[in-house]
N, C-alpha and C positions, 0 to 999 in steps of 0.2 A: 361088342358089349351090348347087352340087352338094355332097353330103355329104363327098366326098374333098377338098374345098377349104374346109372349115369353118374359121373363125377359131379359133386356139388359145386355150383358156381362160386367164384370168389366175389367178394363185395369190394367195390372200388369207390373211394370218395374223390370227387372232382373238385379241386380247388381253383375256382375261376374268379377270384376276387382281384382287386386292384392294388393290394399291398400285402405284405407278409403278416402283419398283426391280425388282419381280418381273415386270413387263411389259417393261421396257426390256432386261433381260438377254437373254432369248431374241430379242427384236426386233433388238438390235444385232448379235447373232451371225448371224441368218438373213436380214437385210434385203436382201442382194444377190440373193437368190433369190426374193423376193416382189414382187408388183406393187401389192398393195393392203394397207394396214394398217388393221385394224378396231380402233377403240377400243370395246371391247365394253360391253354394258349393265352388267355387274358392275363393270367398271373405272370407268365414268363415274359410277355410283352412289357408288362409294367415293371417287373423286378429283375428281369434277366435270369440267367442260370444260377444266380444267387439263390433263387427259390429252391432249386433242386439240391444245391449244396447244403442249405440250412435244414431241409427236411431229412436229408441223408445223415447229417450230423446228429439230429435229434432221434432218428429212428433207423439205426443201422441195419436192422433185420427186416424192414419192410420192403416190399417191391415198390419201386417208384417208376411211374411213367412220366417222361417229358413229352407232353402233347404239343410238339412243335409243328406238326403237320408239314413235314418236309415236302417241297415241290421240286427243288433242284439243289445243287451244291450239297448233295447227299452225304458225301464223305466228310466234308468239313463240319456240317451242322451236327451230324450224328456223333462224330467223335467228341465234339464239345459237350454234348449231352451226356455221353457215357463217362467222360472224364469228370464231369460234375457229380456223378453218382447215380445216374439213371440206370435202370435195368431194361426198360422198354422205351422205344421211340416210335412216334407215329409218322406215317407217310400218307399224303393224299392220293386218292385213286387216280388222279390225273397226272401224277408224276410219270416220267418215262421209265421204261424198263431198265435203262442204264442207271438212272438214279436209284431205283429200288435195289439193283445189284450192288451199287456202291454202299448203300446203307447196310445191306445184309453182310457184306464183307467186313465192315467196321464192327458191326454187332457181334460177329463171331469172335473177333479179337477180345471182346469184353465179356463173352458168354452172355450177351444180351439178346433181346428179341425185337423183331420188327413187326409192327401192325399196320395194316392198310385201312384207312378210313374211307369206307364206301360212300359214294354220293347217292343221289336220288336214282340214278340209272345203274343197273347191275349187269355186268358182262361176265358170264360164267367162264368163258374161254380165257379171258384176261385174268380172272382169279386163279385159274389153274396154272397159268404162267407164273404168277406171283409165287405160288406155292412151290413150283419147280425151282425158281430162283432161290428160295429159302425163307421167304416171309412166313411167319408162323401164326399170325393173328390177323383177324379182320374185325372191324367195328360196323355193326348194323344199327342205324339210329333213325329216330324221328328228328326232323329239323326243328330247332328251337323256334324259328320264326313261324313255321307251319303249325307247330303245336300250339303256339300262342294264338294263332288265328282259328284254332279248332278244326283244322283240316285233316289231321292225321290221327289214326288210331292203329294199334297193333292188330294185324289180321292174318289170314291164312297165307298170304303171299310172304309176309315176314317170317312166319314159321317155316315155310318151305325153303326160303332162302337160307335160314339158319341151318336147317338139316343138310342142304346141299353143300354149304361151305364146310360144315363139320365133316361131311363125307369126303371132302377133298383133303382133309387133314388139318384144317385150321381150328385154333381156339377162337370161338366167336364171342365177342363182347356186344351187349345190347345197352343202348343208352337213349335218352330223350325224355326227360321228365318222368322216369319210372317211379311209381308209387307202390306202396305195399299191396294195394288192390290189384295192380297189374301183374304181379309176380305169378299168381296161380295160372294165368293164361299160358305160361310156358312150362307147365307140368309135363314131364316126359320128353322135353325138348333139350337137345345137347347144348345148352348155354354154358359158356366158359367163365364169363365175367358179367356182373350186373353193376352198372355205374349209377350212383346217386350223387348229384351235385347240390343243387338248391335244396333238395329234400332233406339233406343233412346240414349243409352249411348255413342255410337260412332258418333252420328250425330253432324254436325257442330253447329246446333242449337237444342239442346234437347227439348226445349219448343215447337218449331215449329213441330218437328217430333211427339211429343206426342199429340199435338193439331190435327194434321192430322189424326192420328190413332183414337183419340176420336171422331172427327167429322164424320169419316167414320163409326165407330161403331153406332153412333146415327142415321145415315141415313139407315144403314142396318137393325137395330132393332128399328124402330120408336115406340114411346110410345103414 
């Protein structure tokens, strides 16, 4: 596929609040503009898989990620997530290949997908092994702590990593405080999903914030 015909990235809202009401308020406002609803790690720690079940009941046609960052007990945790209504589950890059295999096996039972959350260090050979096992997605991100300290920006290394992972067959998600102004940096880059958490959830008007992100994505990746 030529770069001017890249698929348009999906927009994902990340719900990382400490209770359902504070997650549902921005979600209900912005849901028409988002493709994927992430029940974030913080929300699931606070509310359990009730968070996934409630979002699934409200929005049966939306893709839902249970961002549980599985490190072990892959079969048990992933099954609980998929049974609650998740379409995707996340696994940390440090999980064993056996754990990844367990999660992939369960995901296939539910026609779900498995994404690997990359850490600061990237091992291309390991990534190829994940793909061989059956993981279909990876997350490339800036650390929230490093971002807050002003230490990280998106650069050529990130772009190269996205291209390499896409070349392996992964759908690549980018996250880490992404703003409207950041999106044009990825023009012509095979990004699969763009996550916005605080940018939508903490916005005075979540619908306006999501609309601005959506409109910018449509301009940067015209169809």
